[in-house]
C-alpha positions as MATLAB code, in Angstrom:
seq = 'MKKIRVYGLNNCDTCRKARKWLERQGRDFEFIDYREHPVGQDALRDWAAQVGGWEKLVNRSSTTWRNLPEDRKQPAGEQWLALVTEHPQLVKRPVLVTADGVASVGFSEAGWQARLAG';
ca = [
      94.693   80.967  209.598;
      95.268   81.848  213.446;
      91.907   82.909  215.424;
      91.975   86.954  216.555;
      89.837   88.297  219.399;
      89.051   92.165  219.504;
      87.471   92.891  222.553;
      86.016   96.090  222.828;
      82.335   98.217  222.352;
      80.253   97.899  219.291;
      79.572  101.900  219.578;
      83.202  102.692  219.773;
      84.945  104.281  216.697;
      88.232  102.658  216.937;
      87.291   99.425  217.452;
      84.593  100.326  214.347;
      88.034  100.684  212.303;
      90.305   98.197  213.590;
      87.438   95.340  212.480;
      87.034   97.435  209.275;
      91.188   97.112  209.199;
      91.076   93.205  209.981;
      88.831   92.851  207.092;
      90.471   94.556  204.911;
      93.839   92.447  205.300;
      91.767   89.150  204.985;
      92.012   88.892  208.710;
      89.813   85.971  210.471;
      88.817   87.059  213.672;
      85.892   87.625  216.185;
      84.599   90.569  217.919;
      83.662   90.522  220.942;
      81.652   93.173  223.228;
      82.751   93.203  226.427;
      79.685   95.552  227.380;
      77.612   92.629  226.101;
      79.816   89.636  226.711;
      81.608   91.124  230.525;
      84.726   89.782  230.432;
      86.327   87.762  233.270;
      87.759   88.826  236.191;
      90.921   86.558  235.264;
      91.301   87.541  231.319;
      91.297   91.315  233.011;
      93.969   90.243  235.314;
      96.108   88.624  232.633;
      95.592   91.651  230.262;
      96.613   94.258  232.746;
      99.932   91.796  233.509;
     100.587   91.940  229.907;
      99.943   95.130  228.865;
     102.016   96.677  232.199;
      99.546   97.243  234.672;
      96.392   98.636  235.558;
      97.450  102.597  235.441;
      98.353  100.598  231.074;
      95.154   99.019  230.400;
      92.521  101.593  231.995;
      91.892  104.735  229.771;
      92.024  107.443  232.766;
      90.839  109.942  229.799;
      87.573  108.855  229.197;
      84.244  110.470  230.054;
      83.500  107.646  232.541;
      86.892  107.949  233.993;
      86.505  111.448  234.032;
      82.926  111.455  235.860;
      83.512  108.793  238.384;
      83.644  109.693  242.374;
      87.154  110.850  242.841;
      87.130  108.136  245.697;
      87.537  105.634  242.804;
      90.036  107.680  240.492;
      93.026  106.033  243.297;
      92.358  102.299  243.069;
      95.204   99.968  244.245;
      95.713   96.267  243.903;
      92.000   94.531  243.502;
      89.820   97.921  243.528;
      91.518   97.912  239.510;
      89.575   94.597  238.835;
      86.695   95.826  241.071;
      86.858   99.193  238.692;
      86.814   97.420  235.249;
      84.678   95.199  236.180;
      82.077   97.779  237.089;
      82.928   99.887  234.283;
      83.909   98.057  231.248;
      83.879  101.138  229.023;
      87.249  102.067  231.207;
      89.152   99.533  229.584;
      91.218  100.799  226.380;
      90.183   99.857  223.636;
      89.832   97.722  221.719;
      92.057   94.914  223.344;
      93.714   92.511  220.603;
      94.374   88.724  221.709;
      96.403   86.457  219.230;
      95.829   82.930  219.553;
      98.550   82.601  221.502;
      96.890   84.373  223.978;
      99.238   88.425  223.695;
      97.050   90.985  224.266;
      97.617   94.554  223.214;
      95.295   97.463  223.878;
      94.746  100.267  221.330;
      94.901  100.270  217.359;
      97.085  101.360  214.642;
      97.521  100.086  211.798;
     101.111   99.456  211.949;
     101.222   98.458  215.225;
      98.637   95.334  213.881;
     100.450   95.189  210.979;
     103.347   94.323  213.372;
     102.145   92.266  215.719;
      99.832   89.430  212.797;
     103.284   89.792  210.662;
     104.012   85.943  210.218;
];
């Protein structure tokens, strides 16, 4: 069975729901809390590129985003990387990374079922 990695936060309801779903499906996976085990900058860049850019990787409806100073809410280029490195909870969750290195953000049973089929 292929190894799946799920990145998120232990206290995130959606991450807990995703983990329980994987368990019910009998999937072998590893959960990584990216607040406790920060994700490297290369991985963050890769995730952003795979999901369609920083705007798609960052949860701009989160409390953390809303509490940022206004001047930090208009990042460009590497400022995005600095922002998510400083505030890992800004990354949409969970991040699903399959054994082939393909990443996606968010959880829906149908979406993950399709991603993990075959």
